[in-house]
BADRENDO-413250 format. One line per 4 residues: number of its first residue (from 1); their letters; for each residue x, y, z negated of N, C-alpha, C, CB. Coordinates in steps of 0.02 Angstrom, whole numbers, plus 50000, padded with zeros to 5 digits. Glycine has a CB too. Example, Ala and Ser with C-alpha at 12.3 -4.5 7.8 and 13.67 -1.06 7.14 Angstrom:
! BADRENDO-413250
1 = AS = 50660,49716,49610,50615,49775,49610,50660,49835,49610,50565,49776,49548  50642,49888,49646,50684,49947,49643,50645,50002,49606,50704,49970,49714
END
This chain:
! BADRENDO-413250
1 = MKAK = 48439,49422,57146,48535,49386,57181,48574,49426,57147,48567,49398,57280  48605,49429,57129,48684,49456,57116,48761,49470,57121,48691,49447,57095  48779,49488,57193,48845,49518,57184,48899,49533,57168,48849,49533,57181  48973,49543,57210,49020,49578,57174,49074,49593,57235,49049,49534,57105
5 = LGIA = 49111,49674,57233,49118,49681,57289,49194,49683,57267,49079,49734,57326  49238,49639,57329,49300,49644,57281,49335,49700,57351,49352,49545,57255  49418,49669,57365,49466,49685,57417,49496,49649,57383,49492,49751,57440  49577,49653,57446,49608,49633,57434,49676,49663,57444,49590,49592,57448
9 = PIAW = 49742,49656,57425,49801,49689,57411,49840,49710,57481,49843,49643,57365  49806,49672,57540,49852,49655,57594,49818,49710,57624,49856,49578,57631  49769,49753,57636,49748,49795,57650,49806,49872,57661,49699,49790,57605  49840,49886,57585,49890,49912,57547,49940,49863,57586,49883,49909,57461
13 = WNDD = 49979,49830,57552,50048,49787,57570,50018,49727,57581,50112,49780,57510  50040,49680,57645,50064,49642,57685,50093,49589,57662,50097,49668,57717  50095,49510,57634,50125,49506,57601,50181,49432,57653,50082,49505,57530  50177,49421,57712,50200,49391,57761,50208,49448,57784,50167,49343,57794
17 = LEEL = 50198,49497,57814,50252,49535,57853,50258,49598,57806,50229,49555,57938  50294,49633,57773,50293,49677,57746,50313,49776,57753,50317,49641,57714  50348,49772,57855,50306,49804,57893,50264,49836,57877,50284,49778,57923  50213,49781,57865,50131,49825,57867,50135,49821,57815,50056,49803,57899
21 = SDDV = 50181,49882,57784,50147,49898,57684,50167,49937,57691,50163,49865,57604  50112,49994,57639,50101,50041,57628,50141,50080,57572,50048,50034,57626  50159,50115,57560,50251,50143,57491,50172,50150,57444,50334,50269,57510  50148,50107,57407,50100,50117,57353,50124,50078,57298,50028,50098,57371
25 = SLEE = 50140,50074,57266,50107,50056,57236,50063,50012,57185,50108,50066,57253  50055,49951,57122,49980,49913,57113,49949,49955,57079,49974,49844,57077  49932,50030,57032,49900,50088,57030,49873,50112,57057,49916,50119,57023  49904,50131,57100,49886,50167,57165,49843,50142,57230,49946,50181,57190
29 = CLRQ = 49865,50095,57217,49847,50040,57249,49763,50021,57227,49904,49984,57229  49756,50001,57158,49716,49992,57119,49647,50045,57128,49754,49994,57060  49689,50149,57085,49662,50183,57105,49631,50204,57164,49681,50202,57090  49680,50183,57247,49636,50179,57281,49536,50150,57287,49676,50157,57308
33 = AGVA = 49550,50090,57284,49531,50026,57301,49452,50069,57209,49623,49931,57292  49456,50042,57163,49399,50076,57128,49398,50163,57161,49415,50071,57034  49424,50220,57170,49369,50289,57216,49343,50239,57288,49437,50387,57257  49372,50195,57312,49306,50138,57381,49251,50125,57344,49334,50041,57414
37 = GFTG = 49266,50133,57302,49178,50081,57259,49222,50009,57219,49093,50026,57357  49232,49971,57236,49276,49910,57242,49262,49873,57157,49370,49937,57262  49259,49865,57151,49294,49826,57057,49329,49762,57041,49230,49807,57002  49318,49751,57073,49375,49666,57062,49449,49688,57143,49290,49543,57101
41 = METG = 49517,49651,57108,49536,49637,57174,49554,49583,57182,49578,49670,57198  49567,49548,57234,49640,49491,57220,49696,49490,57238,49639,49437,57240  49744,49463,57184,49828,49489,57161,49856,49484,57198,49870,49463,57114  49917,49519,57230,49967,49517,57270,50022,49534,57235,49958,49553,57321
45 = RRFP = 50104,49529,57293,50140,49501,57267,50185,49594,57211,50182,49445,57338  50127,49624,57215,50160,49683,57166,50125,49649,57116,50144,49773,57175  50062,49609,57088,50051,49610,57026,50076,49586,56995,50015,49601,57010  50100,49588,56937,50147,49537,56873,50113,49477,56846,50163,49581,56799
49 = MDAA = 50133,49420,56810,50103,49383,56825,50094,49379,56753,50123,49337,56870  50086,49421,56725,50085,49403,56636,50025,49430,56625,50148,49441,56579  49972,49405,56575,49925,49437,56561,49901,49499,56519,49906,49402,56550  49961,49514,56495,49994,49569,56439,50034,49612,56462,50033,49542,56386
53 = VLGP = 50048,49621,56521,50027,49683,56575,49991,49681,56612,50063,49704,56614  49976,49662,56646,49945,49639,56701,49881,49664,56650,49958,49552,56734  49841,49660,56594,49763,49652,56569,49796,49763,56553,49735,49563,56467  49821,49747,56521,49801,49833,56537,49815,49879,56597,49835,49874,56490
57 = ILKT = 49816,49869,56644,49856,49918,56690,49732,49905,56712,49966,49876,56767  49725,49836,56710,49664,49820,56758,49620,49889,56697,49627,49707,56761  49631,49861,56670,49611,49919,56627,49596,49974,56613,49626,49926,56607  49644,50032,56642,49633,50058,56646,49605,50063,56724,49666,50078,56614
61 = HKMS = 49598,50052,56757,49578,50061,56826,49479,50049,56838,49630,49996,56871  49494,50016,56787,49402,49993,56762,49436,49929,56840,49293,50089,56782  49476,49885,56819,49485,49833,56874,49478,49758,56884,49536,49840,56889  49468,49702,56888,49454,49663,56894,49520,49581,56927,49402,49695,56924
65 = VCGG = 49538,49566,56937,49564,49500,56961,49481,49440,56995,49615,49461,56873  49460,49476,57068,49408,49440,57086,49445,49382,57138,49348,49491,57118  49469,49346,57095,49537,49289,57153,49596,49310,57195,49502,49252,57218  49623,49257,57229,49710,49267,57249,49740,49227,57267,49755,49283,57208
69 = WFSG = 49782,49223,57284,49808,49146,57346,49883,49107,57311,49841,49189,57456  49856,49075,57313,49912,49024,57303,49930,48967,57378,49882,48977,57231  50009,48974,57354,50047,48949,57415,50033,48859,57410,50143,48976,57407  50007,48839,57424,49991,48780,57409,50026,48724,57464,49916,48780,57405
73 = LVLD = 50051,48668,57426,50096,48633,57485,50064,48527,57453,50226,48664,57466  50008,48550,57467,49987,48494,57446,49977,48422,57500,49927,48517,57415  49972,48444,57574,49977,48405,57626,50041,48380,57598,49972,48436,57699  50109,48388,57577,50143,48345,57606,50196,48358,57525,50169,48364,57697
77 = GDLE = 50152,48391,57474,50202,48375,57402,50175,48327,57363,50212,48436,57351  50214,48305,57327,50161,48316,57264,50131,48322,57190,50141,48295,57269  50060,48300,57164,50031,48338,57169,50047,48334,57088,49969,48336,57209  50087,48321,57056,50130,48345,56982,50169,48402,57002,50188,48284,56945
81 = EEKQ = 50209,48390,57018,50213,48469,57053,50210,48518,57065,50208,48484,57073  50139,48500,57148,50112,48569,57125,50068,48576,57083,50088,48604,57168  50052,48553,57030,50022,48565,56929,50074,48625,56914,50046,48474,56852  50148,48581,56952,50189,48634,56876,50194,48702,56958,50320,48584,56818
85 = RIAQ = 50206,48703,56981,50195,48780,57031,50130,48795,57006,50194,48775,57130  50073,48806,56989,50011,48832,57002,49994,48869,56939,49961,48779,57022  50040,48839,56864,50041,48827,56819,50036,48909,56782,50092,48781,56814  50090,48934,56816,50091,49028,56750,50014,49065,56808,50225,49122,56765
89 = QMAL = 49988,49048,56875,49951,49096,56882,49877,49074,56855,49958,49117,56950  49872,48994,56854,49830,48960,56799,49822,49002,56747,49858,48896,56772  49860,49023,56709,49881,49039,56639,49857,49100,56655,49958,49030,56609  49875,49155,56717,49855,49232,56718,49807,49233,56726,49877,49276,56757
93 = FKAV = 49754,49214,56761,49700,49204,56792,49671,49197,56760,49690,49171,56829  49643,49131,56685,49604,49106,56652,49614,49181,56601,49619,49024,56631  49638,49199,56585,49680,49264,56532,49638,49317,56557,49777,49285,56546  49649,49346,56630,49581,49402,56636,49516,49396,56667,49597,49459,56670
97 = NAPC = 49503,49299,56678,49454,49301,56680,49420,49301,56779,49447,49357,56629  49444,49269,56778,49463,49255,56859,49402,49218,56891,49538,49203,56869  49376,49222,56943,49302,49170,56935,49367,49107,56991,49185,49216,56993  49408,49117,57006,49435,49059,57039,49500,49090,57063,49388,49027,57099
101 = IVYG = 49569,49032,57079,49624,49038,57129,49594,49016,57187,49688,48999,57114  49634,49038,57266,49616,49048,57331,49716,49016,57360,49578,49152,57347  49672,48961,57361,49691,48881,57394,49718,48885,57466,49618,48827,57400  49770,48934,57456,49784,48905,57562,49858,48834,57540,49847,49022,57648
105 = ECAR = 49833,48820,57601,49878,48740,57626,49917,48792,57681,49816,48648,57673  50005,48781,57654,50037,48819,57680,50101,48736,57702,50056,48897,57622  50063,48704,57680,50122,48640,57705,50108,48645,57774,50110,48549,57675  50176,48642,57826,50173,48647,57912,50140,48718,57941,50120,48579,57945
109 = TVQG = 50118,48749,57902,50054,48823,57906,50117,48843,57978,50046,48912,57798  50103,48870,58029,50148,48936,58074,50121,48999,58057,50141,48934,58163  50081,49016,57988,50057,49062,58005,50076,49140,57980,50005,49042,57996  50126,49118,57960,50182,49165,57949,50225,49177,57938,50186,49186,57933
113 = DRSK = 50259,49151,58041,50328,49138,58046,50297,49170,58129,50368,49045,58024  50327,49236,58132,50311,49272,58187,50334,49227,58256,50347,49345,58180  50403,49161,58246,50407,49162,58282,50380,49064,58329,50466,49201,58273  50280,49082,58286,50292,49008,58309,50180,49046,58340,50323,48911,58215
117 = PLAT = 50198,49013,58399,50137,49047,58428,50102,49018,58424,50129,49066,58480  50025,49034,58396,49935,49032,58382,49934,48972,58418,49873,49101,58415  49981,48891,58454,49923,48853,58496,49980,48828,58472,49883,48856,58575  50050,48841,58424,50081,48777,58399,50041,48755,58337,50162,48787,58381
121 = KPKL = 49993,48803,58295,49976,48751,58232,49977,48689,58234,49920,48755,58208  50006,48651,58191,49978,48572,58140,49917,48578,58154,49986,48563,58046  49936,48528,58178,49849,48464,58184,49862,48398,58148,49825,48429,58282  49806,48364,58114,49823,48308,58075,49774,48299,58152,49806,48287,57978
125 = SEDE = 49762,48238,58147,49694,48158,58169,49645,48125,58093,49763,48057,58203  49599,48129,58105,49561,48108,58060,49580,48078,57999,49529,48075,58085  49598,48043,58035,49600,48007,57987,49665,48027,57930,49600,47941,58017  49734,48059,57962,49755,48093,57916,49717,48139,57863,49789,48121,57944
129 = IKIY = 49670,48205,57877,49617,48235,57878,49595,48172,57789,49568,48232,57973  49593,48139,57824,49551,48103,57746,49575,48119,57708,49545,48034,57723  49650,48104,57689,49711,48040,57678,49722,48152,57598,49814,47997,57801  49706,48201,57673,49743,48258,57647,49662,48289,57598,49784,48319,57726
133 = ARKM = 49619,48280,57638,49543,48292,57595,49524,48242,57517,49476,48265,57660  49565,48197,57490,49560,48155,57459,49609,48187,57375,49583,48092,57508  49667,48213,57419,49717,48225,57380,49686,48281,57350,49784,48235,57412  49669,48364,57413,49668,48400,57389,49609,48421,57345,49687,48426,57423
137 = TTFG = 49567,48350,57325,49507,48333,57296,49492,48333,57244,49491,48293,57305  49576,48272,57233,49602,48258,57154,49609,48345,57129,49698,48205,57149  49687,48359,57175,49695,48432,57155,49630,48451,57143,49729,48479,57208  49603,48476,57158,49538,48512,57144,49505,48502,57086,49494,48497,57189
141 = EWCA = 49492,48450,57075,49447,48418,57015,49508,48449,56955,49434,48308,57018  49562,48425,56943,49622,48432,56907,49615,48515,56860,49689,48428,56970  49628,48550,56904,49620,48646,56920,49540,48607,56876,49615,48703,57047  49479,48642,56884,49446,48644,56870,49451,48628,56809,49421,48630,56900
145 = EQGM = 49452,48584,56771,49479,48544,56683,49490,48592,56667,49544,48489,56662  49572,48620,56665,49611,48649,56618,49584,48732,56671,49712,48612,56611  49512,48707,56660,49479,48779,56671,49496,48840,56723,49486,48810,56611  49506,48815,56778,49535,48889,56821,49511,48863,56903,49649,48905,56814
149 = PLSY = 49460,48841,56943,49449,48803,56985,49473,48838,57031,49391,48781,56990  49468,48809,57099,49511,48797,57158,49438,48852,57208,49530,48685,57181  49481,48863,57289,49427,48893,57301,49445,48884,57379,49414,48965,57265  49444,48814,57412,49467,48818,57476,49476,48858,57547,49449,48787,57484
153 = HHHM = 49536,48878,57539,49520,48947,57623,49549,48912,57693,49585,49047,57617  49506,48890,57751,49490,48874,57787,49547,48960,57832,49405,48851,57778  49605,48896,57881,49613,48997,57900,49663,48976,57941,49643,49073,57828  49664,49033,58019,49729,49013,58063,49772,49003,58040,49753,49047,58104
157 = AAVI = 49783,48950,58098,49898,48919,58106,49906,48898,58017,49992,49032,58133  49855,48861,58003,49858,48806,57961,49826,48757,57963,49852,48817,57914  49817,48705,57930,49785,48636,57967,49727,48619,57947,49821,48574,57959  49672,48673,57890,49634,48662,57927,49584,48741,57954,49603,48605,57891
161 = ETEP = 49590,48759,58004,49580,48779,58058,49524,48831,58077,49578,48730,58086  49486,48750,58116,49408,48757,58159,49418,48723,58139,49373,48766,58226  49322,48729,58169,49275,48723,58149,49261,48642,58137,49236,48760,58188  49308,48613,58162,49305,48552,58166,49358,48514,58129,49303,48540,58227
165 = ELDM = 49418,48571,58136,49436,48516,58068,49423,48549,57995,49525,48492,58066  49369,48608,57986,49332,48634,57903,49295,48539,57917,49243,48742,57901  49243,48540,57967,49219,48501,57952,49224,48410,57948,49188,48525,57975  49264,48397,57941,49315,48349,57924,49343,48339,57865,49360,48356,57958
169 = FMKH = 49394,48408,57850,49385,48414,57809,49338,48411,57758,49400,48436,57817  49275,48446,57776,49221,48432,57711,49207,48368,57696,49151,48460,57719  49184,48302,57760,49158,48277,57757,49192,48228,57702,49139,48271,57809  49267,48230,57669,49297,48180,57673,49318,48210,57588,49350,48165,57743
173 = SGEG = 49291,48290,57554,49306,48286,57525,49265,48321,57447,49353,48292,57555  49274,48314,57402,49223,48321,57347,49215,48390,57361,49245,48302,57267  49150,48379,57302,49151,48449,57283,49189,48464,57201,49067,48473,57285  49226,48419,57190,49308,48447,57154,49355,48503,57209,49371,48359,57142
177 = IPLL = 49322,48518,57262,49356,48548,57271,49325,48603,57353,49416,48499,57264  49277,48685,57313,49257,48703,57311,49273,48726,57405,49257,48722,57250  49234,48781,57429,49264,48813,57462,49243,48885,57478,49272,48779,57505  49339,48910,57510,49299,48982,57512,49307,49026,57616,49358,49048,57429
181 = FDAG = 49220,49032,57606,49206,49042,57674,49253,49125,57717,49113,49047,57670  49250,49113,57742,49290,49186,57792,49303,49177,57853,49363,49212,57773  49233,49240,57845,49188,49269,57909,49265,49262,58015,49163,49402,57866  49304,49296,57980,49336,49322,58001,49398,49293,58041,49340,49353,57960
185 = HMAF = 49404,49223,57987,49444,49183,57983,49437,49091,58049,49436,49178,57898  49368,49108,58027,49332,49050,58084,49302,49062,58128,49290,49010,58068  49280,49151,58167,49287,49188,58220,49353,49147,58255,49295,49271,58199  49393,49190,58249,49451,49185,58273,49488,49125,58262,49481,49232,58255
189 = AGGD = 49451,49070,58249,49446,49004,58291,49412,48989,58311,49455,48959,58280  49371,49033,58343,49338,48997,58379,49248,48963,58355,49392,48948,58389  49278,48973,58311,49188,48913,58273,49145,48972,58271,49188,48865,58161  49067,48912,58256,49015,48973,58254,49013,49016,58185,48939,48942,58265
193 = VMRV = 49051,49052,58145,48996,49061,58091,48928,49031,58042,48978,49094,58115  48885,49070,58072,48828,49088,58039,48815,48962,58043,48756,49175,58105  48815,48927,58094,48821,48871,58048,48864,48858,57997,48827,48825,58077  48943,48872,57992,48970,48852,57965,48930,48843,57909,49018,48877,57968
197 = IDKH = 48915,48927,57888,48885,48937,57811,48807,48878,57815,48857,49045,57796  48767,48869,57867,48702,48817,57852,48752,48759,57845,48633,48805,57922  48816,48708,57835,48812,48660,57868,48843,48636,57772,48856,48653,57957  48910,48690,57750,48921,48709,57709,48918,48731,57629,48921,48719,57731
201 = HKRI = 48873,48777,57672,48832,48829,57593,48819,48775,57505,48714,48857,57628  48863,48751,57539,48836,48690,57443,48874,48690,57420,48818,48606,57428  48966,48719,57454,49001,48692,57427,49064,48781,57432,49013,48608,57465  49005,48840,57470,49059,48891,57445,49033,48927,57394,49086,48940,57496
205 = THVH = 49100,48950,57360,49100,48989,57300,49145,49019,57296,49094,48963,57248  49150,49042,57366,49199,49148,57364,49180,49162,57429,49317,49165,57359  49176,49227,57450,49204,49233,57525,49245,49300,57536,49139,49232,57582  49251,49291,57599,49304,49335,57611,49236,49372,57672,49397,49293,57642
209 = TKDV = 49259,49422,57670,49220,49474,57730,49273,49476,57785,49201,49563,57703  49300,49480,57795,49343,49471,57860,49321,49502,57910,49350,49408,57884  49353,49547,57965,49293,49571,57999,49350,49538,58081,49264,49682,57981  49305,49553,58111,49371,49541,58182,49336,49561,58226,49406,49460,58208
213 = RLDV = 49428,49616,58274,49396,49658,58345,49386,49606,58399,49453,49722,58381  49348,49555,58423,49357,49526,58489,49405,49532,58539,49314,49538,58515  49417,49593,58598,49421,49617,58597,49494,49623,58613,49387,49626,58568  49506,49600,58546,49597,49637,58539,49629,49527,58543,49623,49709,58403
217 = IDEL = 49570,49487,58505,49556,49419,58506,49547,49374,58569,49503,49415,58474  49512,49395,58607,49495,49383,58682,49568,49387,58716,49437,49445,58715  49615,49424,58699,49648,49485,58773,49742,49444,58734,49623,49637,58754  49709,49402,58679,49780,49392,58638,49811,49280,58704,49742,49377,58491
221 = DRTR = 49874,49316,58698,49897,49248,58768,49934,49193,58690,49997,49290,58866  49879,49138,58682,49898,49100,58603,49975,49057,58639,49811,49023,58564  50001,49044,58671,50051,49010,58678,50106,49019,58676,50050,48991,58709  50102,49122,58701,50173,49123,58688,50153,49209,58600,50236,49153,58800
225 = ESFL = 50105,49188,58577,50099,49254,58524,50088,49195,58456,50011,49326,58543  50100,49235,58439,50085,49233,58334,50020,49239,58311,50120,49304,58285  50014,49217,58266,49956,49212,58191,49991,49317,58195,49997,49126,58077  50028,49303,58147,50084,49401,58142,50070,49448,58220,50215,49380,58143
229 = DAVV = 50067,49415,58237,50063,49456,58328,50022,49506,58336,50034,49409,58392  49950,49447,58348,49915,49455,58349,49860,49522,58242,49915,49379,58384  49875,49504,58182,49892,49561,58142,49892,49624,58164,49946,49556,58120  49957,49607,58179,49995,49686,58232,49976,49699,58258,50044,49700,58272
233 = KGAF = 49950,49690,58284,49893,49696,58362,49820,49740,58329,49857,49588,58401  49794,49740,58273,49718,49750,58273,49681,49667,58286,49697,49813,58345  49706,49622,58286,49618,49581,58258,49592,49566,58206,49604,49520,58272  49600,49590,58155,49592,49608,58118,49530,49691,58052,49644,49595,58138
237 = TVPG = 49483,49685,58026,49471,49771,58028,49434,49736,57956,49413,49827,58111  49383,49791,57936,49330,49766,57867,49281,49796,57919,49335,49808,57768  49235,49727,57895,49161,49767,57891,49127,49841,57915,49151,49771,57827  49105,49815,57951,49080,49882,57981,49120,49930,58059,49088,49930,57910
241 = DGSL = 49193,49885,58064,49232,49916,58118,49261,49853,58162,49295,49967,58087  49231,49799,58164,49245,49771,58183,49149,49728,58240,49297,49747,58125  49171,49678,58266,49146,49643,58324,49090,49598,58273,49213,49596,58374  49086,49560,58197,49028,49514,58173,48978,49554,58155,49043,49468,58115
245 = DFAS = 48942,49540,58129,48852,49573,58122,48853,49531,58038,48766,49526,58206  48877,49560,57982,48863,49564,57943,48829,49549,57877,48865,49579,57960  48751,49612,57903,48724,49613,57897,48685,49546,57888,48726,49650,57919  48697,49515,57956,48658,49431,57974,48719,49370,57933,48655,49410,58094
249 = IVGR = 48738,49389,57917,48798,49335,57903,48778,49338,57798,48910,49378,57941  48782,49428,57789,48763,49418,57719,48663,49395,57681,48792,49499,57694  48664,49412,57734,48564,49382,57739,48552,49302,57722,48525,49386,57841  48621,49252,57799,48617,49194,57795,48636,49159,57710,48659,49175,57853
253 = LASY = 48662,49195,57714,48735,49162,57620,48649,49194,57578,48873,49257,57584  48628,49237,57557,48576,49260,57519,48532,49182,57541,48542,49348,57545  48483,49177,57597,48447,49150,57612,48455,49030,57573,48456,49185,57694  48549,49057,57527,48546,49002,57527,48567,49002,57455,48579,48969,57580
257 = GYEG = 48526,49057,57429,48556,49107,57356,48627,49102,57315,48506,49092,57294  48694,49111,57356,48729,49128,57351,48732,49171,57288,48738,49140,57400  48791,49182,57263,48809,49244,57210,48895,49230,57195,48753,49236,57123  48892,49286,57200,48970,49278,57162,48996,49332,57206,49020,49191,57167
261 = WFVV = 49074,49346,57210,49103,49398,57258,49133,49384,57321,49151,49430,57228  49095,49456,57349,49094,49481,57426,49171,49511,57413,49022,49547,57453  49256,49473,57444,49303,49505,57457,49337,49537,57526,49331,49474,57432  49305,49618,57542,49336,49619,57589,49445,49616,57589,49296,49680,57613
265 = EAEQ = 49478,49588,57628,49493,49563,57660,49539,49560,57753,49450,49552,57642  49562,49624,57743,49579,49630,57819,49663,49684,57799,49494,49682,57877  49705,49627,57817,49771,49619,57840,49783,49654,57924,49785,49535,57835  49799,49724,57926,49800,49789,57958,49850,49818,57987,49785,49829,57923
269 = DPKI = 49927,49866,58017,49931,49920,58011,49914,49989,57963,49916,49916,58047  49919,50004,57892,49941,50055,57848,49911,50110,57880,50017,50061,57838  49990,50116,57943,49996,50200,57976,49936,50210,58012,50063,50217,58035  49906,50160,58064,49873,50152,58094,49784,50165,58085,49900,50107,58103
273 = NPPL = 49792,50106,58025,49724,50099,57991,49725,50108,57871,49696,49994,58029  49718,50194,57876,49728,50216,57811,49731,50172,57781,49691,50253,57784  49743,50144,57710,49703,50075,57664,49620,50099,57643,49755,50057,57570  49633,50134,57602,49579,50211,57564,49517,50222,57629,49646,50317,57557
277 = AMAK = 49529,50245,57669,49431,50257,57743,49472,50173,57758,49428,50361,57869  49488,50126,57764,49482,50075,57794,49428,50058,57710,49564,50030,57826  49421,50044,57688,49432,50028,57620,49348,50053,57594,49509,50075,57582  49343,50126,57593,49281,50139,57615,49244,50134,57683,49278,50190,57600
281 = KGHA = 49251,50146,57705,49216,50137,57754,49188,50051,57731,49263,50152,57826  49229,49988,57706,49216,49919,57712,49149,49915,57652,49292,49869,57694  49143,49937,57614,49128,49950,57536,49042,49962,57562,49182,50034,57487  49039,50050,57633,48975,50066,57646,48936,50005,57669,48974,50119,57693
285 = ELVR = 49001,49985,57686,48950,49909,57757,48928,49849,57714,49022,49856,57836  48926,49851,57648,48946,49827,57635,48857,49848,57574,49027,49829,57641  48866,49873,57558,48813,49894,57510,48794,49915,57586,48824,49951,57433  48802,49947,57635,48715,49937,57657,48681,49857,57669,48703,49977,57741
289 = VMAL = 48720,49816,57690,48694,49738,57699,48671,49705,57647,48743,49694,57722  48694,49730,57574,48663,49664,57516,48620,49694,57520,48686,49641,57438  48592,49781,57495,48544,49813,57513,48480,49761,57543,48572,49862,57560  48508,49766,57606,48469,49751,57675,48448,49632,57664,48554,49784,57770
293 = AGYE = 48488,49629,57629,48480,49550,57613,48478,49529,57554,48527,49512,57636  48438,49584,57477,48412,49601,57461,48470,49574,57359,48341,49584,57504  48522,49576,57402,48544,49588,57328,48580,49640,57267,48572,49552,57327  48591,49631,57229,48609,49677,57178,48654,49699,57157,48597,49669,57140
297 = VVQ = 48707,49744,57190,48790,49749,57161,48817,49790,57116,48834,49766,57207  48825,49710,57090,48866,49723,56986,48930,49710,57003,48842,49652,56902  48912,49750,56915,49033,49780,56894,49039,49734,56886,49085,49831,56820
END
């Protein structure tokens, strides 16, 4: 089995909380990711959305685009408008041979609002999730038909956050909307990360290897503190620096034959946790657990 190792630029510059950002250029970010050993990076706010501009930069640093976030509004939006909103990113990702667009549902979410406590996250009934899941499937099928599939990101403070919410979403959606599995977000939401893999492995097409510091999460007051407050406090980190057992997680994914990208995505304060040092630590841990699971890490 083969795996590729990527990283997200959120360790260098945070798109939701700009004060948690290192003062580095895109080129320096890519250089450091390469030094740490990664061959892929997801996109972020300092990436040009023009393949003619981005392509030569990626080639210089021997880096590929391994995904990237799209702030979707399918829950409350019009599908034709969403198709127009995603068109530029889709064109770029096709041009640079990215594996997928990471779909994050941002309608009603409180993930980017520091004034909204975690406990105020939006909640949907199962009937509402059923309607939403079918709508997402239609959108996902259309994206795949255009040559750029989505991978759906369950996310803290969004409508699909918890394990039961994800189970309902997966039950009512179709294969046209594949799943991004994020161990850190599921652990933060109180879910069983291994059980989620067991239940939904057939739909997993992209993996974020986000670790968590459970001691930080356990001390949060969710009635008063927001998702961004948790980030500032250090809820997230790279594999090998937190509470999750990535040898078991990666091994379980391997047991089901998952092949593809494993992406380190760990937003934290770069002054406290220097991005290059953390990237090196995360890469070393992934290389270790990949070997244990029988993966061949490829470029």
